[in-house]
C-alpha positions as CSV (number, residue, x, y, z in Angstrom):
1,X,0.0,0.0,0.0
2,X,1.4,3.4,-0.9
3,X,2.0,5.9,1.9
4,X,-0.9,8.1,2.8
5,X,-1.2,11.7,4.1
6,X,-1.6,10.3,7.6
7,X,1.6,8.3,7.3
8,X,3.4,11.5,6.2
9,X,2.0,13.5,9.2
10,X,2.9,10.7,11.7
11,X,6.4,10.3,10.2
12,X,7.0,14.0,10.5
13,X,6.1,13.9,14.2
14,X,8.3,10.9,14.9
15,X,11.2,12.6,13.1
16,X,11.1,15.6,15.5
17,X,10.0,13.7,18.7
18,X,11.3,15.2,21.9
19,X,14.5,13.2,22.8
20,X,14.4,14.0,26.5
21,X,14.1,11.2,29.1
22,X,10.4,11.7,30.0
23,X,10.6,10.0,33.4
24,X,12.7,12.9,34.7
25,X,9.7,15.2,34.0
26,X,7.1,13.3,35.9
27,X,7.4,15.6,39.0
28,X,6.2,18.6,37.1
29,X,3.3,20.7,38.3
30,X,0.0,18.7,38.4
31,X,-2.9,20.0,36.3
32,X,-5.3,21.9,38.5
33,X,-7.9,23.3,36.1
34,X,-11.5,22.2,35.2
35,X,-12.1,18.5,34.2
36,X,-12.5,17.7,30.5
37,X,-14.4,14.5,31.3
38,X,-16.6,16.3,33.8
39,X,-17.6,18.9,31.3
40,X,-19.0,16.4,28.8
41,X,-21.9,14.8,30.8
42,X,-25.3,16.5,30.5
43,X,-28.8,16.2,29.1
44,X,-27.9,18.4,26.2
45,X,-25.1,17.7,23.7
46,X,-21.8,19.2,24.9
47,X,-19.8,21.2,22.5
48,X,-16.0,20.9,22.1
49,X,-15.3,23.9,19.9
50,X,-12.0,23.9,18.1
51,X,-9.4,26.5,17.4
52,X,-8.1,25.4,13.9
53,X,-6.0,27.7,11.7
54,X,-5.9,25.5,8.6
55,X,-6.7,22.2,7.1
56,X,-4.3,20.0,5.1
57,X,-6.9,19.5,2.5
58,X,-8.4,23.0,2.4
59,X,-5.6,25.3,3.4
60,X,-6.1,28.4,5.7
61,X,-9.7,28.5,7.1
62,X,-9.9,32.0,8.6
63,X,-7.5,34.9,7.7
64,X,-5.9,36.5,10.8
65,X,-7.5,34.0,13.2
66,X,-7.1,35.2,16.8
67,X,-7.2,32.1,19.1
68,X,-8.0,34.3,22.2
69,X,-10.9,36.1,20.6
70,X,-12.3,32.9,19.0
71,X,-12.0,31.0,22.3
72,X,-13.9,33.7,24.1
73,X,-16.6,33.6,21.4
74,X,-16.9,29.8,22.0
75,X,-17.1,30.2,25.7
76,X,-19.8,32.9,25.5
77,X,-21.8,30.6,23.2
78,X,-21.7,27.9,25.8
79,X,-19.0,25.5,24.7
80,X,-18.2,23.0,27.3
81,X,-14.6,22.6,26.3
82,X,-12.1,24.1,23.8
83,X,-9.9,22.0,21.4
84,X,-6.7,23.6,20.2
85,X,-4.8,22.2,17.3
86,X,-1.1,22.5,18.1
87,X,0.4,20.8,15.1
88,X,2.4,23.4,13.3
89,X,3.6,21.9,10.0
90,X,0.2,20.6,8.7
91,X,-2.4,22.6,10.7
92,X,-0.6,25.9,11.4
93,X,-1.1,25.6,15.2
94,X,1.3,25.8,18.2
95,X,1.6,25.3,21.9
96,X,1.5,29.1,22.1
97,X,-2.0,29.0,20.7
98,X,-3.0,26.7,23.6
99,X,-1.3,28.9,26.2
100,X,-3.2,31.9,24.9
101,X,-6.5,30.1,25.0
102,X,-5.8,28.7,28.5
103,X,-5.2,32.3,29.8
104,X,-8.3,33.6,28.1
105,X,-11.1,31.2,29.1
106,X,-12.0,29.0,32.1
107,X,-13.0,26.0,30.0
108,X,-11.0,22.7,29.9
109,X,-8.8,22.5,26.9
110,X,-8.0,19.6,24.7
111,X,-4.5,19.5,23.1
112,X,-5.4,18.3,19.6
113,X,-2.3,16.8,18.0
114,X,-0.7,13.6,16.8
115,X,0.4,12.3,20.2
116,X,3.1,9.7,19.7
117,X,5.0,9.6,23.0
118,X,5.2,10.4,26.7
119,X,6.9,13.8,26.2
120,X,3.9,14.9,24.1
121,X,1.6,14.2,27.1
122,X,3.9,16.0,29.5
123,X,4.1,19.0,27.2
124,X,0.3,19.1,27.2
125,X,0.2,19.0,31.0
126,X,2.9,21.7,31.3
127,X,1.0,24.2,29.1
128,X,-2.3,23.7,31.0
129,X,-4.2,21.3,28.8
130,X,-6.9,19.3,30.5
131,X,-6.8,16.5,27.9
132,X,-4.9,15.0,25.0
133,X,-5.9,13.3,21.8
134,X,-4.7,9.7,21.3
135,X,-5.4,8.3,17.8
136,X,-5.7,4.6,17.9
137,X,-4.7,4.1,14.3
138,X,-1.2,5.6,14.9
139,X,-0.4,3.7,18.1
140,X,0.1,0.0,18.8
141,X,-1.7,-1.6,21.7
142,X,1.1,-1.3,24.2
143,X,1.8,2.3,23.4
144,X,-1.9,3.2,23.6
145,X,-2.3,1.6,27.1
146,X,0.9,3.1,28.3
147,X,-0.1,6.6,27.2
148,X,-3.6,6.3,28.6
149,X,-2.1,5.4,32.0
150,X,0.4,8.3,31.9
151,X,-2.4,10.7,31.0
152,X,-4.3,9.6,34.1
153,X,-1.2,9.9,36.2
154,X,-0.9,13.5,35.1
155,X,-4.4,14.3,36.2
156,X,-5.5,14.7,32.6
157,X,-8.1,12.9,30.4
158,X,-7.5,11.2,27.1
159,X,-9.9,11.5,24.1
160,X,-9.2,8.3,22.3
161,X,-10.1,8.5,18.7
162,X,-11.3,5.6,16.6
163,X,-12.5,5.1,13.0
164,X,-13.9,1.5,13.0
165,X,-15.2,-1.2,15.3
166,X,-11.8,-2.9,15.6
167,X,-10.2,0.4,16.8
168,X,-13.1,0.9,19.2
169,X,-12.4,-2.5,20.8
170,X,-8.7,-1.7,21.0
171,X,-9.5,1.6,22.7
172,X,-11.8,-0.1,25.3
173,X,-9.3,-2.9,25.9
174,X,-6.6,-0.2,26.6
175,X,-8.7,1.5,29.2
176,X,-10.3,4.4,27.3
177,X,-13.1,6.2,29.1
178,X,-13.7,8.9,26.5
179,X,-14.0,7.6,22.9
180,X,-14.2,9.9,19.9
181,X,-15.6,8.5,16.6
182,X,-14.0,10.4,13.8
183,X,-16.2,10.3,10.7
184,X,-13.3,11.5,8.6
185,X,-11.0,8.9,7.2
186,X,-7.6,10.3,8.1
187,X,-6.0,8.4,5.2
188,X,-8.4,9.7,2.4
189,X,-10.1,12.6,4.2
190,X,-13.5,11.3,3.0
191,X,-16.4,11.7,5.5
192,X,-18.8,8.9,6.3
193,X,-21.9,10.5,8.0
194,X,-23.1,7.2,9.3
195,X,-19.9,6.2,11.0
196,X,-20.6,7.8,14.4
197,X,-24.0,6.1,14.8
198,X,-22.7,2.8,13.6
199,X,-19.7,2.6,15.9
200,X,-21.4,4.4,18.8
201,X,-24.1,1.8,19.1
202,X,-21.5,-0.7,20.3
203,X,-19.9,1.5,22.9
204,X,-20.9,0.9,26.6
205,X,-23.0,3.6,28.4
206,X,-20.2,4.0,30.9
207,X,-18.0,5.5,28.2
208,X,-18.2,9.2,27.3
209,X,-18.7,9.4,23.5
210,X,-17.8,12.2,21.2
211,X,-18.7,12.5,17.5
212,X,-16.1,14.2,15.3
213,X,-16.1,15.6,11.7
214,X,-18.8,16.2,9.2
215,X,-21.1,18.0,11.6
216,X,-22.3,21.2,10.1
217,X,-26.0,21.8,10.9
218,X,-28.4,21.4,13.7
219,X,-29.8,18.3,11.9
220,X,-26.3,16.8,12.0
221,X,-26.1,17.4,15.8
222,X,-29.7,16.0,16.3
223,X,-28.8,12.8,14.6
224,X,-25.8,12.0,16.7
225,X,-27.6,13.2,19.8
226,X,-30.4,10.8,19.1
227,X,-27.8,8.1,19.0
228,X,-26.8,9.0,22.5
229,X,-23.5,10.8,21.9
230,X,-22.5,13.0,24.9
231,X,-20.5,15.6,22.9
232,X,-19.5,16.7,19.4
233,X,-16.1,18.1,18.4
234,X,-16.4,20.8,15.7
235,X,-13.7,22.9,14.1
236,X,-14.1,24.1,10.5
237,X,-17.9,24.9,10.8
238,X,-17.3,27.2,13.8
239,X,-14.0,28.7,12.5
240,X,-15.6,29.8,9.2
241,X,-18.8,31.0,10.7
242,X,-19.7,34.7,10.7
243,X,-21.0,34.2,14.3
244,X,-19.4,31.3,16.0
245,X,-20.9,32.1,19.4
246,X,-24.4,32.0,18.1
247,X,-23.8,28.8,16.2
248,X,-22.2,27.1,19.3
249,X,-25.3,28.2,21.3
250,X,-27.6,26.7,18.7
251,X,-25.9,23.4,18.6
252,X,-25.5,23.3,22.4
253,X,-29.3,23.5,22.8
254,X,-29.9,20.0,21.3
255,X,-31.1,17.4,23.7
256,X,-29.4,14.0,23.7
257,X,-30.9,10.6,24.1
258,X,-29.5,8.3,26.8
259,X,-27.5,5.2,25.9
260,X,-27.8,1.8,27.4
């Protein structure tokens, strides 16, 4: 099989992986902010609104994007949490974006990036993130379980992203308690609007579920809410909106159905 865009992204991250011995960093300051997991349980769908400068497939999304101003708009609209893309080469983000958002709002922050090792988790803790993204398709089982354990030891949460039933089983076996179903195939960038409902139906009620990608309208939110999803993670739709606060509020008003 020929290399895919995901392979290129992951290879780039591995090439610049932090060489420091991570165990020497474990005694760093513990996270003391609001809980990411705690923000996602409610009768209405909880919104994780994303600060996203660009897309690998679409290029820049919003000229002169100001992470601080956008995050404040998200918070005023009722977002439960803020996701900040920190990948620089492919998405134009940075840890400085996360620091700026952390200083501007009181919402828990997800560091959205291609986490491949322990230093990535510790970097997230050190800049004030409440959670990190772990993508099952780029981690073997041992690495996934090890990183989930380290995330918990740091007082953070892990949003464990899956794309099919096999990855969902791997996530649960590794100890995932928050599972995100990404409807976008990270290898082809195609969106399957049925994927969240299909995979979500097999996830236990004890797991917090997050639908990701391809969610643009209230009807889209209502569909995954009817399937019992606790939260949605949305970036491009909000970033390109003329009124992101109003759109967040509109989506956040959708009532969800219980699972299990």
